[in-house]
C-alpha positions in Angstrom: 18.8 93.9 38.8 15.9 95.1 36.5 17.2 92.6 34.2 17.1 89.8 36.8 13.7 90.9 37.5 12.7 90.8 34.1 14.3 87.2 33.7 12.2 85.9 37.0 9.0 87.8 34.9 9.4 85.8 31.8 10.1 82.8 33.3 7.1 82.5 35.4 5.0 84.2 32.2 6.3 80.7 30.3 5.3 78.6 33.3 1.9 80.0 33.4 0.9 79.8 29.6 -0.5 76.8 28.7 1.0 75.5 26.4 5.0 74.4 25.0 7.1 77.3 23.2 8.9 77.0 20.1 12.6 76.8 20.9 15.7 77.5 19.1 19.0 77.1 20.2 22.0 75.9 17.7 24.5 73.7 19.1 28.5 74.1 16.9 30.5 70.9 16.2 33.1 71.6 18.5 32.8 73.1 22.3 33.4 76.5 22.8 32.6 77.8 19.0 34.8 81.1 17.6 31.5 82.3 15.9 27.9 83.6 16.4 24.6 83.2 14.8 23.8 86.6 13.2 21.1 88.1 12.8 18.6 85.2 13.2 14.7 86.0 12.2 12.3 83.2 13.0 8.9 83.4 11.6 5.7 81.5 12.3 2.8 82.3 9.7 -0.5 82.0 11.0 -3.9 81.8 9.0 -7.5 81.7 9.9 -7.7 77.9 9.3 -5.2 77.5 12.5 -4.1 73.8 11.0 -2.3 71.5 13.3 0.8 72.3 11.4 2.1 75.6 11.5 4.8 76.6 8.5 8.0 78.5 10.1 11.0 80.2 8.3 14.5 80.6 10.3 16.8 82.5 8.5 20.1 83.4 10.1 24.0 84.0 9.5 27.3 83.1 11.0 29.7 86.2 12.1 33.3 84.4 12.7 35.4 86.2 15.2 38.3 87.8 13.9 41.1 85.2 12.9 39.2 82.3 13.4 38.3 79.8 11.1 35.3 80.4 11.8 32.2 77.4 11.2 34.0 74.0 10.9 31.5 71.2 10.7 27.6 70.7 11.1 25.1 72.7 12.8 22.7 71.0 14.9 19.4 73.0 15.9 17.3 72.1 18.6 13.0 72.0 18.4 10.8 71.5 20.5 7.7 69.1 19.5 7.5 67.1 16.3 8.3 68.5 13.3 7.8 67.6 9.2 9.3 68.5 6.3 9.7 68.2 2.3 10.1 64.6 2.5 9.3 61.4 5.5 12.1 59.0 5.6 14.1 56.8 7.7 16.0 58.4 10.3 20.1 59.1 10.0 21.9 56.8 12.1 24.2 59.7 13.2 21.0 61.4 14.4 19.4 58.5 16.2 23.0 57.7 18.2 22.9 61.6 19.3 19.3 61.4 20.4 19.0 57.8 21.4 18.6 56.9 25.3 16.5 54.7 27.2 13.0 55.1 26.9 14.0 57.0 23.6 11.1 56.3 21.1 11.4 58.0 16.9 8.1 59.6 16.0 9.2 61.0 12.3 12.3 61.9 10.6 12.9 63.1 7.3 14.5 66.2 5.2 13.6 70.1 5.8 13.7 72.3 3.2 17.3 74.1 3.3 18.3 77.0 1.2 20.9 80.0 0.8 20.9 83.6 -0.6 23.0 86.3 -0.7 22.2 89.6 1.9 23.1 91.1 -1.5 20.2 90.1 -3.3 17.6 90.8 0.0 14.8 93.3 -1.3 15.7 91.9 -4.8 13.3 89.1 -6.6 16.2 86.7 -6.2 15.2 83.4 -5.4 17.0 81.6 -3.0 19.5 78.6 -3.8 18.6 75.3 -2.0 20.9 73.2 -0.8 20.9 69.3 -2.1 19.4 67.2 0.2 18.2 69.5 2.5 18.5 69.4 6.4 18.2 66.1 7.8 16.2 65.6 11.4 14.4 63.1 13.6 11.6 63.6 16.0 11.4 61.4 19.1 9.4 61.2 22.6 10.9 60.7 26.0 9.1 60.6 29.2 9.9 63.0 31.8 11.7 61.8 35.5 10.0 64.3 37.3 6.3 64.9 35.9 5.9 61.9 34.1 4.5 63.3 31.3 5.5 62.3 27.5 7.1 65.3 25.5 8.9 65.1 21.9 11.6 67.1 20.9 13.5 67.6 17.3 16.9 67.8 15.9 17.8 69.2 12.9 21.3 68.6 11.6 22.6 71.6 8.9 25.2 70.2 6.7 28.6 71.8 6.7 29.3 73.8 3.5 31.3 76.4 2.1 28.6 78.8 1.7 27.4 78.2 5.1 30.4 80.3 7.1 30.4 83.6 4.2 29.7 86.6 6.7 27.3 87.9 3.7 25.8 84.9 2.9 22.2 83.5 4.7 20.8 80.5 5.4 16.6 79.5 5.3 15.6 76.6 6.7 12.0 76.0 6.7 9.6 73.2 8.4 6.0 72.8 9.8 6.0 72.4 13.7 3.4 70.4 15.2 0.8 72.1 17.5 2.6 75.4 17.9 -0.9 76.5 18.2 -3.3 75.3 20.7 -6.9 76.1 21.4 -7.2 78.3 24.4 -8.9 76.3 27.4 -12.5 78.2 28.1 -15.8 77.7 28.9 -18.3 77.1 26.5 -20.3 80.2 27.0 -17.4 82.4 26.5 -17.0 80.5 23.2 -20.0 81.0 22.2 -19.9 84.9 22.9 -16.2 85.7 22.0 -15.7 82.3 20.0 -13.0 80.2 20.1 -9.0 81.2 21.3 -5.3 80.0 20.9 -2.1 80.5 22.4 0.9 80.2 20.1 4.3 80.6 21.5 7.7 81.3 19.9 11.3 81.3 22.2 15.0 81.0 21.8 17.5 79.3 24.4 14.4 77.7 25.9 15.5 74.0 26.3 12.8 73.2 29.0 11.5 70.2 27.2 12.5 66.8 28.5 14.3 65.4 25.6 15.9 68.4 24.4 17.2 68.9 27.7 19.5 65.8 28.0 21.0 66.7 24.7 21.5 70.4 26.0 23.1 69.6 29.2 25.5 67.0 27.3 26.6 69.7 24.7 26.0 73.0 26.8 29.6 74.1 25.6 28.7 73.6 22.1 26.2 76.2 22.3 26.4 79.2 19.6 25.7 82.8 20.8 24.2 85.1 19.1 26.3 88.2 17.3 25.8 92.0 17.8 23.0 91.8 14.9 19.6 92.4 14.4 17.5 89.1 15.7 13.8 88.8 16.3 11.2 86.5 16.8 8.1 86.8 14.7 4.2 85.5 14.6 2.6 86.4 10.9 -1.1 86.6 11.1 -2.7 86.3 8.1 -6.1 87.7 7.2 -5.7 90.3 9.6 -9.4 92.0 9.0 -10.5 89.1 10.9 -8.2 89.0 13.5 -8.3 89.8 17.5 -5.4 89.9 19.6 -6.1 89.2 23.2 -3.2 89.1 24.7 0.8 90.0 24.0 3.2 89.6 26.5 5.9 90.2 27.0 4.5 94.1 27.0 8.3 94.8 25.2 7.0 93.4 21.9 6.2 95.5 18.8 2.9 94.7 17.3 2.3 96.2 13.6 -1.1 96.4 12.0 -1.8 95.3 8.7 -1.2 98.3 5.9 -3.5 96.6 3.1 -6.6 94.4 2.5 -4.2 91.5 1.9 -1.1 92.0 3.9 -0.5 90.1 7.3 -0.3 91.5 10.8 2.8 90.6 12.8 4.2 90.6 16.3 7.6 90.8 17.0 9.9 90.3 19.3 13.5 91.7 19.2 16.3 89.5 20.5 18.9 91.2 23.5 22.0 89.5 23.5 22.5 91.0 26.4 20.2 88.0 28.2 23.0 85.0 27.5 21.4 81.2 27.6 17.9 83.1 29.3 15.3 82.0 27.7 13.3 84.5 25.8 9.8 83.8 24.7 7.2 85.7 22.5 3.0 85.0 23.7 -0.1 85.8 21.7 -3.6 85.2 22.4 -5.5 85.4 19.8 -8.7 84.6 17.7 -10.5 85.2 14.0 -14.1 85.8 13.8 -14.6 85.7 10.6 -18.1 83.8 9.7 -20.8 82.9 11.9 -18.4 84.3 14.5 -18.5 87.9 13.4 -22.3 88.7 13.9 -23.3 85.2 16.3 -23.2 88.2 20.0 -25.7 90.3 17.3 -28.0 87.8 16.6 -28.2 86.2 19.8 -29.0 89.9 21.1 -31.2 90.9 18.8 -33.0 87.2 19.5 -33.0 87.9 23.6 -34.9 91.2 22.6 -37.6 89.8 20.7 -37.9 86.5 23.0 -38.5 89.2 25.6 -41.1 91.0 23.5 -42.9 87.5 22.9 -42.6 85.5 26.0 -42.6 88.6 28.9 -45.9 88.6 29.2 -46.3 84.9 29.5 -43.3 84.5 31.8 -45.0 87.0 33.8 -48.4 85.4 33.7 -46.7 81.9 34.7 -44.7 83.5 37.6 -47.2 85.4 39.1 -49.7 82.0 38.8 -46.7 80.1 40.2 -46.5 82.6 43.1 -50.0 82.3 44.2 -50.2 78.9 44.1 -47.2 78.8 46.6 -48.4 81.2 48.7 -52.1 79.2 49.2 -50.7 76.2 50.2 -47.3 76.8 51.9 -47.2 79.3 55.2 -43.9 79.7 57.4 -44.7 80.7 61.1 -43.7 79.2 64.3 -47.1 78.9 66.5 -50.9 79.0 65.4 -51.7 81.9 67.5 -49.4 84.0 65.4 -50.2 82.8 62.1 -53.3 84.9 60.8 -52.1 88.1 58.7 -54.0 91.2 59.1 -54.6 94.3 57.0 -56.5 97.6 58.0 -57.1 97.8 61.7 -59.0 94.5 63.6 -60.0 95.5 67.2 -59.8 92.9 69.5 -62.5 91.5 71.4 -60.8 93.8 75.0 -60.5 97.0 73.3 -64.2 96.8 72.3 -65.2 95.9 76.3 -63.1 99.0 77.3 -65.4 101.4 75.3 -68.4 102.2 77.5 -71.5 104.1 75.9 -72.1 107.2 77.7 -68.8 107.0 79.4 -66.0 107.1 76.8 -65.1 110.3 74.9 -64.0 110.7 71.3 -60.7 111.5 72.7 -61.0 108.3 74.5 -61.5 106.2 71.4 -58.7 107.5 69.5 -56.4 106.4 72.3 -58.0 103.3 72.3 -58.5 102.0 68.3 -56.6 104.5 67.0 -56.6 107.3 64.5 -56.8 105.3 61.3 -61.0 105.2 61.8 -63.5 106.3 58.6 -64.8 109.3 60.1 -68.3 109.7 59.0 -70.4 113.5 59.3 -73.9 113.9 57.9 -74.1 116.7 55.9 -78.1 117.2 56.3 -80.3 115.6 58.5 -79.5 115.5 62.4 -77.2 112.5 62.6 -74.6 112.4 64.6 -70.9 111.9 64.2 -69.5 108.0 63.6 -65.9 106.6 63.5 -66.0 103.0 61.1 -62.7 100.7 61.5 -62.4 98.3 58.7 -59.7 95.2 58.8 -59.1 91.9 57.3 -57.5 88.8 58.7 -56.1 86.2 56.5 -56.0 82.9 58.8 -54.5 79.8 57.3 -55.6 76.3 58.3 -52.2 74.5 58.1 -51.5 70.8 58.5 -48.1 69.1 58.2 -45.6 71.2 59.4 -41.5 71.2 58.9 -40.1 73.1 61.6 -41.4 76.8 60.3 -42.9 75.8 56.7 -46.4 73.9 56.9 -48.6 72.9 54.3 -52.2 74.7 54.2 -55.5 73.6 53.3 -57.8 76.5 52.9 -57.8 79.8 54.3 -60.3 82.1 56.2 -60.9 85.2 55.4 -62.4 87.6 58.2 -64.0 90.7 57.7 -64.0 92.8 60.7 -66.2 96.3 60.9 -66.6 98.3 64.0 -68.9 101.6 64.3 -68.4 103.9 67.3 -72.0 106.6 67.0 -71.4 109.6 69.1 -73.6 111.7 71.0 -71.8 114.9 71.4 -68.1 114.4 72.7 -69.2 110.7 74.3 -70.0 107.3 72.8 -73.8 106.7 72.1 -73.4 103.3 70.3 -71.1 100.3 69.3 -71.9 98.3 66.5 -69.3 95.4 65.6 -69.7 92.9 62.5 -67.9 89.7 61.7 -67.8 88.1 58.1 -66.0 85.1 57.6 -65.4 83.1 54.2 -62.9 81.0 52.4 -60.4 82.8 50.0 -56.9 83.3 48.8 -54.5 84.9 51.1 -52.8 88.3 50.0 -50.6 89.2 47.6 
């Protein structure tokens, strides 16, 4: 159950990743091969230049079953996408016949560098022995019947030799994969702050590319399985000091930091033999922050701070001026009688008529007018106490009306002042004064 869930998780991640992954599927010359591939080491080397062609090295050995003849013919390798090798030349007729179908177009052909070395020389300074003629390949494209998209695949043929089947012999194939690394789709703002990001993926047993699936389907009983040896996919990132790894999938992949100023940083995934023909995919999202991208966030932050100190007062003044202009020329309200704005205490005519000198008491005045009047009391002389109520009304003169919003030609400012004098506890005199002028609305 756990293996099934993990397999579905890997398939969903592969479907969501924004690019095709490099896949390695070996096909034997005869059905039900009596040998296996092991170990298998697939390494892609990535630099901060992020070139369109990524160098890939594939190292493998052949393990024959006890009592079997082992490798008895050429070995084919499927790779999605276009590749390039040590030379470009006309395709071999046998490879063309293997991939030729209606709608297929050859896009590249030539030979890849192929060499061999003994396992006894591993770790020593022995150069690999080149195989004369290398490995012929052909890249071809075909349109998918389901999606209608053009996709490219490559067929590589490893010629049979006596050394190819030796137990203590490793084969080394070198190629340049086209668009193995692709820019990650992101907004310009994200790229401005974080720099450009890239996606890269390597896989094993992944034949979802339309041209390769047709070859696999016809020869699925020729598939060579992994031996019980250590096999892994590796992404080797150069210039590790300026490398930023954002995402790594699956979680079981191992990241090995650089152990020196010039040593690469690697991300690897050990291939699980028990997975059978299920795709096993290593995916990484990364970026290099060397050059301008390394200091751009700091420069941008310092620039914003400096711009804030310089332009802050100017922007604030312009904002205040714009606010006053909008408040002066526009008014929001439904009815003409309720559009005035009031500050302080403005007593109405009806309230003033209810204040009767000689009859209304001090307490009655507070009930009618409120407790917010100014209390004036003379400390010298015989002046009686007074209550002074001051208020201001802002009255707009509306013109064109658009629903609740209306334009304003000008504002009238009314200053109201009411002075109430007392003789003991009763009102002696009431004086009311109104001053009107044009002005700006309240803030």
